[in-house]
C-alpha positions as CSV (number, residue, x, y, z in Angstrom):
1,M,0.0,0.0,0.0
2,N,2.8,2.4,0.9
3,A,4.6,1.5,-2.3
4,A,1.6,2.4,-4.3
5,I,1.1,5.6,-2.6
6,V,4.7,6.6,-3.2
7,R,4.4,5.7,-6.9
8,R,1.4,8.0,-7.4
9,P,3.3,11.3,-6.7
10,L,6.3,10.0,-8.8
11,A,4.0,9.2,-11.6
12,T,2.2,12.6,-11.4
13,L,5.7,14.3,-11.2
14,A,6.8,12.5,-14.3
15,V,3.8,13.4,-16.3
16,N,4.0,17.0,-15.2
17,A,7.7,17.1,-16.1
18,A,6.9,15.7,-19.7
19,L,4.1,18.3,-20.0
20,A,6.5,21.1,-18.9
21,L,9.1,19.9,-21.5
22,M,6.6,19.9,-24.3
23,A,5.2,23.3,-23.3
24,L,8.8,24.7,-23.3
25,V,9.5,23.1,-26.8
26,A,6.2,24.7,-28.1
27,I,6.9,28.0,-26.6
28,A,10.6,28.3,-27.3
29,P,10.2,29.8,-30.8
30,L,8.0,32.4,-29.5
31,L,10.5,33.4,-26.8
32,W,13.4,33.4,-29.3
33,M,11.2,35.6,-31.6
34,V,10.8,38.2,-28.8
35,A,14.5,37.9,-27.8
36,V,15.7,38.6,-31.4
37,S,13.2,41.5,-31.8
38,L,15.1,43.2,-28.7
39,M,18.5,42.7,-30.1
40,A,20.7,45.3,-32.0
41,T,20.7,45.0,-35.8
42,G,22.9,42.0,-36.9
43,A,23.3,40.6,-33.3
44,S,21.3,37.5,-34.0
45,S,23.6,36.6,-37.0
46,T,26.6,36.0,-34.8
47,L,27.8,32.6,-34.1
48,P,26.8,31.2,-31.8
49,P,23.7,33.3,-31.7
50,P,23.0,34.6,-28.3
51,L,19.9,33.4,-26.4
52,W,19.0,37.0,-25.1
53,P,20.2,40.4,-26.0
54,E,23.0,41.8,-24.1
55,A,21.6,45.3,-24.3
56,P,17.8,45.1,-25.1
57,T,16.5,47.8,-27.3
58,L,13.1,48.9,-28.6
59,E,14.5,50.4,-31.8
60,H,13.0,48.0,-34.1
61,Y,9.5,48.7,-32.6
62,R,10.0,52.5,-33.0
63,Q,11.1,51.8,-36.5
64,L,8.0,49.9,-37.2
65,L,5.7,52.5,-35.6
66,A,7.5,55.1,-37.8
67,D,6.7,53.1,-40.8
68,G,3.4,54.4,-42.0
69,H,2.6,51.2,-44.2
70,M,3.0,48.9,-41.2
71,A,0.8,51.1,-38.9
72,R,-1.8,51.3,-41.8
73,A,-1.6,47.5,-42.2
74,F,-2.2,47.0,-38.5
75,V,-5.3,49.2,-38.5
76,N,-6.5,47.3,-41.8
77,S,-6.0,44.1,-40.0
78,L,-7.9,45.3,-36.9
79,G,-10.8,46.5,-38.8
80,L,-11.0,43.6,-41.1
81,S,-10.7,41.0,-38.4
82,V,-13.4,42.7,-36.2
83,A,-15.8,43.0,-39.0
84,S,-15.1,39.4,-40.2
85,T,-15.5,38.2,-36.5
86,V,-18.8,39.9,-35.9
87,L,-20.5,38.9,-39.3
88,S,-19.3,35.3,-39.4
89,T,-20.4,34.8,-35.8
90,V,-24.0,36.1,-36.7
91,F,-24.2,34.0,-39.9
92,N,-22.9,30.9,-38.5
93,T,-24.9,31.0,-35.3
94,L,-28.1,31.5,-37.3
95,A,-27.3,28.8,-39.7
96,G,-26.1,26.4,-37.0
97,Y,-29.2,27.0,-34.8
98,A,-31.5,26.4,-38.0
99,F,-29.8,23.1,-38.7
100,A,-30.1,22.1,-34.9
101,K,-33.5,23.1,-34.0
102,L,-35.6,24.0,-37.0
103,H,-37.4,21.6,-39.3
104,F,-37.5,22.3,-43.0
105,A,-37.4,20.2,-46.2
106,G,-34.0,18.8,-47.0
107,R,-32.3,19.9,-43.8
108,D,-30.4,16.7,-43.2
109,R,-29.3,16.3,-46.8
110,A,-28.1,19.9,-46.9
111,F,-26.2,19.3,-43.7
112,A,-24.6,16.1,-44.9
113,L,-23.6,18.0,-48.1
114,L,-22.0,20.7,-46.1
115,I,-20.1,18.2,-44.1
116,A,-18.9,16.4,-47.2
117,A,-17.5,19.8,-48.5
118,L,-15.2,19.9,-45.6
119,V,-12.9,17.5,-47.3
120,I,-12.3,19.9,-50.3
121,P,-9.2,22.1,-49.7
122,G,-9.9,25.9,-49.5
123,Q,-7.3,26.5,-52.1
124,V,-9.2,24.7,-54.8
125,A,-12.1,27.2,-54.4
126,M,-9.9,30.3,-54.6
127,L,-9.6,30.6,-58.4
128,P,-13.5,30.4,-59.1
129,L,-14.1,32.5,-56.0
130,F,-11.8,35.1,-57.4
131,L,-13.5,35.1,-60.9
132,M,-16.9,35.5,-59.2
133,L,-15.6,38.5,-57.2
134,K,-14.0,40.0,-60.2
135,G,-17.3,39.7,-62.2
136,M,-19.0,41.6,-59.3
137,G,-16.3,44.3,-59.2
138,L,-15.3,43.4,-55.7
139,V,-11.5,42.7,-56.4
140,N,-9.2,45.1,-54.4
141,T,-11.9,45.9,-51.9
142,Y,-12.5,44.8,-48.3
143,A,-15.8,43.4,-49.3
144,G,-14.0,40.9,-51.6
145,V,-12.0,39.8,-48.4
146,L,-15.0,39.6,-46.1
147,I,-17.8,38.0,-48.2
148,P,-16.1,34.5,-48.7
149,G,-15.8,34.3,-44.9
150,L,-19.3,35.3,-43.8
151,A,-20.3,31.7,-43.2
152,G,-18.0,28.6,-42.8
153,I,-18.8,25.0,-42.7
154,F,-16.8,24.4,-39.5
155,G,-18.6,27.2,-37.8
156,I,-22.0,26.1,-38.7
157,F,-21.0,22.5,-37.6
158,L,-19.8,23.8,-34.3
159,V,-22.8,25.9,-33.4
160,R,-25.2,23.1,-34.7
161,Q,-23.6,20.4,-32.5
162,Y,-23.6,22.7,-29.4
163,A,-27.2,24.0,-30.1
164,R,-28.4,20.3,-30.0
165,N,-27.8,20.4,-26.3
166,V,-30.5,23.0,-25.8
167,P,-33.5,21.1,-24.5
168,D,-36.4,21.0,-27.0
169,A,-38.9,21.2,-24.1
170,L,-37.6,24.7,-23.3
171,I,-38.2,25.9,-26.9
172,E,-41.5,24.2,-27.1
173,A,-42.7,25.7,-23.8
174,A,-41.7,29.2,-25.2
175,R,-43.7,28.5,-28.3
176,M,-46.7,27.5,-26.2
177,D,-46.4,30.7,-24.3
178,G,-46.7,32.7,-27.6
179,A,-43.1,33.5,-28.1
180,G,-41.9,33.9,-31.7
181,E,-38.9,32.4,-33.3
182,W,-36.8,35.4,-33.2
183,T,-37.7,36.0,-29.4
184,I,-36.9,32.4,-28.6
185,F,-33.6,32.6,-30.5
186,L,-32.5,36.0,-28.9
187,Y,-33.6,35.5,-25.4
188,I,-33.7,31.8,-24.7
189,V,-31.2,30.0,-27.1
190,L,-28.5,32.7,-27.6
191,P,-27.5,33.1,-23.8
192,L,-27.1,29.3,-23.5
193,L,-24.7,29.4,-26.5
194,K,-22.3,31.9,-24.9
195,P,-19.4,29.4,-24.7
196,V,-19.6,28.3,-28.3
197,L,-20.1,31.8,-29.5
198,V,-16.9,32.9,-27.8
199,T,-15.0,30.0,-29.3
200,L,-16.5,30.8,-32.7
201,A,-15.5,34.4,-32.3
202,V,-11.9,33.4,-31.3
203,F,-11.8,31.3,-34.4
204,G,-13.1,33.9,-36.7
205,F,-10.7,36.6,-35.3
206,L,-7.6,34.1,-35.6
207,G,-8.6,33.1,-39.0
208,S,-9.1,36.6,-40.3
209,W,-6.0,38.1,-38.6
210,N,-3.6,35.4,-39.8
211,D,-4.9,35.0,-43.3
212,F,-2.2,35.7,-45.8
213,M,-3.2,34.1,-49.1
214,W,-6.7,35.4,-49.6
215,P,-6.0,39.2,-48.9
216,L,-2.7,38.8,-51.0
217,I,-4.9,37.6,-54.0
218,V,-7.7,39.9,-53.6
219,L,-6.1,43.3,-52.4
220,T,-3.6,44.7,-55.0
221,D,-3.3,48.2,-53.5
222,G,-0.7,48.3,-51.0
223,D,-2.4,50.7,-48.8
224,L,-5.1,48.0,-48.4
225,H,-2.7,45.4,-47.2
226,T,-3.2,43.4,-43.9
227,M,-0.5,42.6,-41.4
228,P,0.7,39.2,-42.7
229,V,0.9,40.6,-46.3
230,A,2.8,43.8,-45.0
231,L,5.1,41.6,-42.9
232,A,6.0,39.6,-46.1
233,S,6.7,42.9,-48.0
234,L,8.9,44.0,-45.0
235,A,10.8,40.7,-45.2
236,R,11.6,41.4,-48.9
237,E,12.7,45.0,-48.3
238,H,14.8,44.2,-45.1
239,V,15.8,40.7,-45.9
240,Q,19.2,41.2,-43.9
241,D,17.4,42.7,-40.9
242,S,16.3,39.7,-38.9
243,E,15.7,41.8,-35.8
244,L,13.3,44.2,-37.6
245,M,11.3,41.3,-39.1
246,M,11.0,39.6,-35.8
247,A,9.8,42.7,-34.3
248,G,7.1,42.8,-37.1
249,A,6.3,39.1,-36.4
250,V,5.9,40.1,-32.5
251,V,3.4,42.9,-33.5
252,T,1.6,40.4,-35.6
253,V,1.2,37.6,-33.1
254,L,0.7,39.6,-29.9
255,P,-3.0,40.7,-30.4
256,V,-4.2,37.1,-31.2
257,L,-2.1,35.7,-28.3
258,L,-3.6,38.1,-25.8
259,L,-7.1,37.6,-27.1
260,F,-6.7,33.9,-26.8
261,I,-5.3,34.0,-23.2
262,A,-8.1,36.3,-22.1
263,L,-10.8,34.0,-23.6
264,Q,-9.3,30.4,-23.2
265,R,-11.6,29.5,-20.5
266,Y,-14.8,30.1,-22.8
267,Y,-12.8,28.9,-25.8
268,L,-12.0,25.4,-24.4
269,Q,-15.6,25.1,-23.0
270,G,-17.0,25.7,-26.2
271,L,-14.8,23.1,-28.0
272,T,-15.5,20.3,-25.3
273,M,-19.1,20.8,-24.6
274,G,-21.3,19.4,-27.3
275,S,-19.0,20.1,-30.3
276,V,-18.9,16.4,-31.3
277,K,-22.1,15.2,-29.6
278,E,-24.8,13.5,-31.8
């Protein structure tokens, strides 16, 4: 008995040590990115490269702030990400709730078709989507970036699976009391969907903020570029200045990292509660 009691703390310690090691491996590139961004120009190119700057400097961040193109790209990314998050959350929530709780002809077949479309790579649809937007005159506009992301199959699936946990008796009782569908959705169902809505919003913001390929294709005007595209341009212009590029990477990563840390409790709750339940 005593031996078993001793083994449990040792096993727990071993598991925690392994988890800590894996966490360190995962976070090491981020720490290195921050360290390089604080080094003087050319310091990271020495051999062996230093793990931390001898004299930390914010010069590269000041240079980024002084660069009007990068500042404009940050504002562009922020505006696009917020708009995309709000709109996609609204459309995905409405569609997911309809597939979960409303009865209409072809509902199950339509949902099965959506799930089947998940196996199609997004890159395959980029060319026909671009041609459609070009025909509508939306190339080189923010609308051209936003419209394809207004509703996503994964977002609809996530909300639908979570909404299935809402008791049908609760909705039927509201209908018997004379509540309309919009009233039921806004005042009964929507508050119950809070965790999955936060998860959906985080997914939407991360996807929009980090998106590189689609804004690069649609936005031809440099003044409309987002942060990932502007960072790629910065890399071309300052290919030898690794420290400046790392500072740009930190500025790009920091907003989404802070958002995730602030909302991680709701994010994980939304993923684990009902997201795969049938």
